[in-house]
C-alpha positions as CSV (number, residue, x, y, z in Angstrom):
1,M,-133.9,-77.2,-22.5
2,L,-136.8,-75.9,-20.4
3,N,-134.8,-76.3,-17.2
4,L,-132.0,-74.3,-18.7
5,K,-134.4,-71.5,-19.7
6,H,-135.8,-71.4,-16.1
7,L,-132.3,-71.4,-14.7
8,A,-131.2,-68.6,-17.1
9,S,-134.2,-66.5,-16.0
10,A,-133.4,-67.0,-12.4
11,F,-129.8,-66.1,-13.0
12,C,-130.8,-62.9,-14.7
13,M,-133.1,-61.9,-11.8
14,F,-130.3,-62.8,-9.5
15,V,-127.7,-60.6,-11.3
16,I,-130.2,-57.6,-11.5
17,S,-130.9,-57.8,-7.7
18,Q,-127.2,-58.0,-6.8
19,T,-126.3,-55.2,-9.2
20,A,-128.8,-53.0,-7.4
21,F,-127.1,-53.7,-4.1
22,S,-123.7,-53.1,-5.6
23,Q,-124.7,-49.6,-6.7
24,L,-125.2,-48.7,-3.1
25,G,-121.4,-48.9,-2.6
26,F,-121.2,-51.9,-0.3
27,S,-118.1,-54.0,-0.4
28,H,-117.8,-57.5,-1.8
29,E,-116.3,-60.9,-1.0
30,I,-115.9,-64.0,-3.2
31,G,-115.1,-67.5,-2.3
32,V,-115.2,-71.2,-3.2
33,I,-116.7,-74.1,-1.2
34,A,-116.5,-77.9,-1.4
35,G,-117.3,-80.9,0.7
36,P,-119.2,-84.1,1.3
37,V,-123.0,-84.4,0.8
38,E,-125.5,-86.8,2.3
39,F,-128.5,-87.1,0.1
40,R,-131.8,-88.2,1.8
41,S,-134.2,-89.6,-0.8
42,D,-136.5,-92.5,-1.7
43,F,-133.5,-94.8,-1.9
44,G,-133.5,-97.0,1.2
45,S,-135.2,-96.1,4.4
46,R,-134.7,-92.5,5.7
47,D,-134.2,-93.6,9.3
48,D,-131.6,-96.2,8.4
49,I,-128.0,-95.4,9.3
50,K,-126.6,-97.4,6.4
51,T,-128.8,-95.5,4.0
52,N,-127.9,-92.1,5.4
53,F,-124.2,-92.7,5.3
54,G,-124.1,-94.9,2.3
55,N,-125.7,-92.4,-0.1
56,S,-123.0,-89.8,0.1
57,G,-121.7,-87.6,-2.6
58,F,-119.8,-84.3,-3.2
59,G,-120.6,-80.7,-3.8
60,I,-118.7,-77.6,-5.0
61,G,-119.7,-74.0,-5.3
62,I,-118.8,-70.4,-5.9
63,I,-120.1,-67.9,-3.3
64,H,-120.3,-64.1,-3.3
65,Y,-121.0,-61.8,-0.3
66,I,-122.3,-58.3,0.0
67,N,-120.7,-56.8,3.1
68,F,-122.8,-54.0,4.6
69,A,-120.3,-53.1,7.2
70,Y,-117.8,-51.6,4.8
71,R,-118.2,-49.3,1.8
72,A,-116.0,-49.8,-1.3
73,D,-116.8,-46.4,-2.8
74,C,-115.1,-44.5,0.1
75,D,-112.8,-47.2,1.6
76,C,-114.5,-46.6,4.9
77,Y,-117.0,-48.2,7.3
78,S,-120.7,-47.7,6.7
79,A,-123.1,-46.3,9.2
80,D,-122.9,-48.2,12.5
81,T,-126.3,-49.9,12.6
82,Y,-127.2,-53.4,13.9
83,W,-128.1,-54.5,10.3
84,N,-124.7,-53.4,8.8
85,D,-122.7,-54.9,11.6
86,H,-124.4,-58.3,11.9
87,F,-125.8,-59.3,8.5
88,K,-124.3,-60.2,5.1
89,L,-126.0,-61.3,1.9
90,R,-124.7,-64.6,0.5
91,N,-125.2,-65.4,-3.1
92,E,-124.2,-68.8,-4.5
93,I,-124.0,-71.0,-7.6
94,S,-123.3,-74.6,-6.6
95,W,-123.4,-78.2,-7.9
96,N,-123.7,-81.5,-6.1
97,K,-123.7,-85.2,-7.2
98,T,-124.6,-88.3,-5.2
99,T,-124.6,-92.0,-6.3
100,L,-127.7,-93.6,-4.8
101,N,-128.2,-97.3,-3.8
102,H,-130.6,-99.2,-1.6
103,H,-129.2,-100.0,1.8
104,G,-130.6,-101.3,5.0
105,K,-132.8,-104.2,6.2
106,W,-134.6,-104.7,2.8
107,V,-131.4,-105.7,1.1
108,N,-129.6,-107.5,3.9
109,P,-127.7,-110.7,2.7
110,N,-130.3,-112.9,4.3
111,K,-132.9,-111.3,2.0
112,T,-133.0,-113.6,-1.1
113,S,-136.4,-112.8,-2.6
114,P,-136.8,-111.4,-6.2
115,D,-137.8,-108.0,-4.7
116,A,-134.6,-107.9,-2.6
117,N,-132.6,-108.6,-5.7
118,R,-134.5,-105.9,-7.6
119,L,-133.6,-103.4,-5.0
120,R,-129.9,-104.4,-4.9
121,A,-129.8,-104.1,-8.7
122,H,-131.3,-100.7,-8.8
123,S,-129.1,-97.6,-8.5
124,G,-129.4,-93.9,-9.4
125,I,-127.5,-90.6,-9.5
126,A,-128.8,-87.3,-8.1
127,Q,-127.1,-84.3,-9.6
128,N,-128.3,-80.7,-9.0
129,L,-127.3,-77.2,-10.1
130,D,-128.3,-74.5,-7.6
131,I,-128.5,-70.7,-7.7
132,G,-129.8,-68.7,-4.8
133,T,-129.4,-66.2,-1.9
134,Q,-129.1,-66.6,1.8
135,L,-129.2,-64.0,4.6
136,E,-126.3,-64.6,6.9
137,F,-126.4,-63.5,10.6
138,F,-123.3,-63.0,12.7
139,P,-124.0,-62.7,16.5
140,K,-120.6,-61.0,17.0
141,S,-119.7,-57.7,15.4
142,I,-118.5,-57.9,11.7
143,R,-116.5,-54.8,12.2
144,D,-114.6,-56.2,15.2
145,F,-114.0,-59.4,13.3
146,Q,-112.5,-57.5,10.4
147,G,-110.4,-55.5,12.8
148,F,-108.9,-58.8,14.4
149,A,-110.7,-58.3,17.7
150,Y,-111.2,-62.1,17.5
151,R,-110.3,-64.8,15.0
152,F,-113.6,-66.8,15.0
153,A,-117.0,-65.5,13.9
154,P,-119.9,-67.9,14.1
155,F,-122.9,-67.4,11.8
156,A,-126.3,-68.8,10.8
157,S,-128.2,-68.3,7.6
158,L,-131.5,-68.9,5.9
159,G,-132.4,-68.5,2.2
160,V,-134.0,-69.8,-1.0
161,H,-132.3,-71.6,-3.9
162,Y,-133.6,-72.5,-7.4
163,T,-132.5,-76.0,-8.4
164,S,-132.3,-77.7,-11.7
165,F,-132.1,-81.4,-11.2
166,S,-130.9,-84.1,-13.7
167,P,-131.2,-87.6,-12.1
168,K,-130.2,-90.9,-13.6
169,A,-131.3,-94.5,-13.0
170,S,-130.1,-98.0,-14.0
171,T,-130.6,-101.6,-13.0
172,T,-128.7,-104.9,-13.6
173,Y,-131.9,-106.9,-12.9
174,G,-133.6,-108.7,-15.8
175,D,-132.7,-110.3,-19.1
176,T,-130.6,-107.8,-20.9
177,T,-130.4,-110.1,-24.0
178,D,-134.2,-109.6,-24.5
179,P,-134.7,-107.1,-27.4
180,N,-137.8,-105.8,-25.5
181,Y,-135.9,-105.2,-22.3
182,R,-136.4,-101.6,-21.1
183,G,-134.0,-101.6,-18.2
184,V,-135.0,-99.8,-15.0
185,F,-138.3,-98.6,-16.7
186,D,-139.6,-102.1,-17.1
187,Q,-142.1,-102.8,-14.2
188,A,-141.0,-106.4,-14.0
189,N,-137.5,-105.2,-12.9
190,I,-138.7,-102.8,-10.3
191,Y,-139.5,-103.4,-6.6
192,S,-143.1,-104.7,-6.7
193,Q,-144.1,-102.9,-3.4
194,W,-143.9,-99.5,-5.2
195,F,-146.9,-100.6,-7.3
196,N,-149.2,-101.5,-4.4
197,N,-152.5,-99.7,-5.1
198,F,-150.9,-98.1,-8.2
199,N,-153.3,-96.7,-10.7
200,P,-151.6,-95.7,-13.9
201,A,-154.5,-93.4,-14.9
202,V,-153.8,-91.1,-12.0
203,D,-150.5,-92.1,-10.4
204,P,-147.1,-91.1,-11.8
205,Y,-144.7,-94.0,-12.6
206,P,-142.4,-94.2,-9.6
207,I,-139.2,-93.6,-11.7
208,N,-138.7,-90.5,-13.8
209,V,-135.3,-89.3,-15.0
210,N,-136.5,-86.5,-17.3
211,G,-135.2,-84.0,-14.9
212,G,-136.9,-80.7,-13.8
213,S,-136.6,-77.8,-11.6
214,T,-137.8,-76.8,-8.1
215,W,-137.3,-74.3,-5.3
216,S,-135.7,-75.2,-2.0
217,I,-135.2,-73.8,1.5
218,V,-131.5,-73.6,2.6
219,S,-130.4,-73.2,6.2
220,S,-126.9,-73.4,7.5
221,A,-124.7,-72.8,10.6
222,G,-121.0,-72.3,10.6
223,V,-117.9,-70.3,11.6
224,R,-115.3,-68.1,9.9
225,Y,-111.7,-68.0,10.9
226,K,-109.7,-64.9,10.1
227,L,-106.6,-65.8,8.1
228,D,-105.4,-62.3,7.3
229,K,-106.8,-58.9,6.5
230,L,-108.3,-60.0,3.1
231,S,-109.1,-63.7,3.6
232,D,-111.1,-66.0,5.8
233,L,-111.5,-69.8,6.1
234,M,-115.0,-71.0,6.5
235,L,-116.7,-74.2,7.9
236,D,-120.4,-74.5,7.0
237,F,-123.0,-77.2,7.7
238,R,-126.1,-77.0,5.5
239,F,-129.6,-78.4,5.5
240,Q,-131.4,-78.1,2.1
241,Y,-135.1,-79.1,1.7
242,Y,-136.5,-79.4,-1.8
243,F,-140.1,-78.7,-2.8
244,S,-140.1,-81.8,-4.9
245,D,-139.8,-85.6,-4.4
246,W,-138.4,-86.1,-7.9
247,V,-134.9,-84.7,-7.4
248,D,-133.5,-88.2,-7.1
249,G,-135.6,-89.6,-10.0
250,L,-137.6,-91.9,-7.7
251,N,-140.9,-91.1,-6.1
252,H,-142.8,-94.0,-4.5
253,K,-145.5,-93.8,-1.9
254,L,-144.4,-96.2,0.7
255,E,-144.9,-95.0,4.3
256,Y,-141.3,-94.8,5.3
257,N,-140.3,-92.6,2.3
258,K,-143.3,-90.2,1.8
259,H,-141.4,-86.9,2.3
260,N,-139.7,-84.7,-0.3
261,D,-136.0,-85.1,-1.0
262,W,-133.4,-83.2,1.1
263,L,-129.7,-83.1,1.8
264,L,-127.0,-82.3,4.3
265,W,-123.8,-80.7,3.2
266,F,-120.6,-80.1,5.2
267,N,-118.4,-77.8,3.3
268,I,-115.1,-76.0,3.7
269,G,-114.6,-72.6,2.0
270,Y,-112.1,-69.9,1.3
271,I,-113.3,-66.3,1.2
272,Y,-111.4,-63.3,-0.3
273,Y,-112.3,-59.7,0.3
274,L,-112.4,-57.9,-3.0
275,D,-112.5,-54.3,-1.7
């Protein structure tokens, strides 16, 4: 419930800020995006190819742009300034989900130890709801692109998102017929190396699926293709870095996975010019 309250507060601030921009008469665009996600987390080793490509999911979103180059209140171009002709404000609500498993050398078929079996049996789900804003820069003229001077318009963006995360975890390791069995939360069923130098008085348990919220930095690069006067096709490649290591529900302190969670998202979008 607390996460929903925080998300609602962020959404209200988001709406107020965008309404302020809208009152200035700038035009608007709206669109949808969707595509595959690679989630980089504490599952597996970050530098392992099988981990990076094995823990893939999917994301969808709704995007809204404020176009400074055109004014909706007069159906005319705005003042010809560098800002108006090369920047747009991108606002977004998106959701992504990734099923997580342990891949790589620690779970190779030749690994038959109890710890290898614990890793193979452990799985999780990362699912995140995002709301945020990015400033999008177009090296070429936005006016010329809208006037069909060229079909392709590359861009790069940087922004901040607020994320509400709700991870899940499960395991098939252990005696499920035991009435005291606690599944993935039972230390006997978890990879023992995660508890090296573990002090329960000060260290958080390495698995936590209570969920929470965090901020993240979002950066992307992509290109628009002009379909017609009122619509564009977009390709966008995103990097998103979370200010938390609990987004996937797993936070152990081993050397090869000591960084916060992050993701890569390649999405395809359709954008429609409202006015």
